[in-house]
C-alpha positions as CSV (number, residue, x, y, z in Angstrom):
1,M,0.0,0.0,0.0
2,S,1.4,3.4,-1.0
3,E,1.3,6.2,1.5
4,L,-0.6,9.3,0.5
5,P,1.2,12.7,0.8
6,S,0.3,14.6,4.0
7,E,-1.4,18.0,3.9
8,R,1.9,19.7,4.7
9,E,3.6,18.0,1.7
10,Q,0.7,18.9,-0.5
11,A,0.8,22.5,0.6
12,L,4.6,22.6,0.0
13,E,4.1,21.1,-3.4
14,A,1.5,23.7,-4.2
15,R,3.8,26.5,-3.1
16,L,6.6,25.1,-5.1
17,V,4.4,24.9,-8.3
18,E,3.2,28.5,-7.7
19,L,6.8,29.7,-7.3
20,E,7.9,27.9,-10.4
21,M,5.0,29.5,-12.3
22,R,6.0,33.0,-11.0
23,V,9.6,32.5,-12.0
24,S,8.6,31.3,-15.4
25,F,6.3,34.4,-15.9
26,Q,9.1,36.7,-14.7
27,E,11.6,35.2,-17.1
28,H,9.1,35.6,-19.9
29,A,8.4,39.3,-18.9
30,L,12.2,40.0,-18.6
31,A,12.8,38.6,-22.1
32,E,10.0,40.8,-23.5
33,L,11.4,43.8,-21.8
34,S,14.9,43.0,-23.1
35,D,13.5,42.7,-26.6
36,A,11.6,46.0,-26.3
37,L,14.7,47.8,-24.9
38,A,16.8,46.5,-27.9
39,A,14.1,47.7,-30.3
40,A,13.9,51.1,-28.7
41,S,17.7,51.4,-28.8
42,M,17.8,50.6,-32.5
43,Q,15.0,53.1,-33.2
44,G,16.9,55.7,-31.2
45,S,20.0,55.1,-33.2
46,R,18.0,55.4,-36.5
47,N,16.5,58.6,-35.2
48,A,19.9,60.0,-34.4
49,D,21.2,59.1,-37.8
50,A,18.1,60.8,-39.5
51,L,18.5,63.9,-37.3
52,R,22.2,64.1,-38.3
53,V,21.4,64.0,-42.0
54,L,18.6,66.6,-41.6
55,L,20.9,68.9,-39.7
56,E,23.6,68.6,-42.4
57,D,21.0,69.3,-45.1
58,L,19.7,72.3,-43.1
59,G,23.3,73.6,-42.8
60,K,23.7,73.3,-46.6
61,V,20.4,75.2,-47.2
62,R,21.5,77.9,-44.7
63,N,24.9,78.3,-46.4
64,A,23.2,78.5,-49.8
65,L,20.8,81.2,-48.6
66,N,23.5,83.2,-46.8
67,S,26.0,83.0,-49.6
68,S,23.7,84.3,-52.3
69,D,24.3,87.9,-53.3
70,P,21.0,89.9,-53.5
71,A,22.4,92.0,-56.3
72,S,22.9,89.0,-58.5
73,E,19.3,88.0,-58.2
74,P,16.8,89.1,-60.9
75,P,14.3,91.7,-59.9
76,P,10.9,90.7,-58.8
77,P,8.3,90.3,-61.7
78,H,6.4,93.5,-60.8
79,Y,9.4,95.7,-61.7
């Protein structure tokens, strides 16, 4: 005849199962957070690259506008 587990053993087993489930959930959540952080980092890097290109283009436009001589421009059409 096999001996049935005592109430204490059953309670400990239930607690162990609950703790294992919690650890599993936390590991899953941590992996998701890690993935999200990696994606945000990559997006931030892409945004920084895009901003750098835009600032370079803006600098070129400013230089072009500042270097133009108003006397060399044709008069407005109403003259």
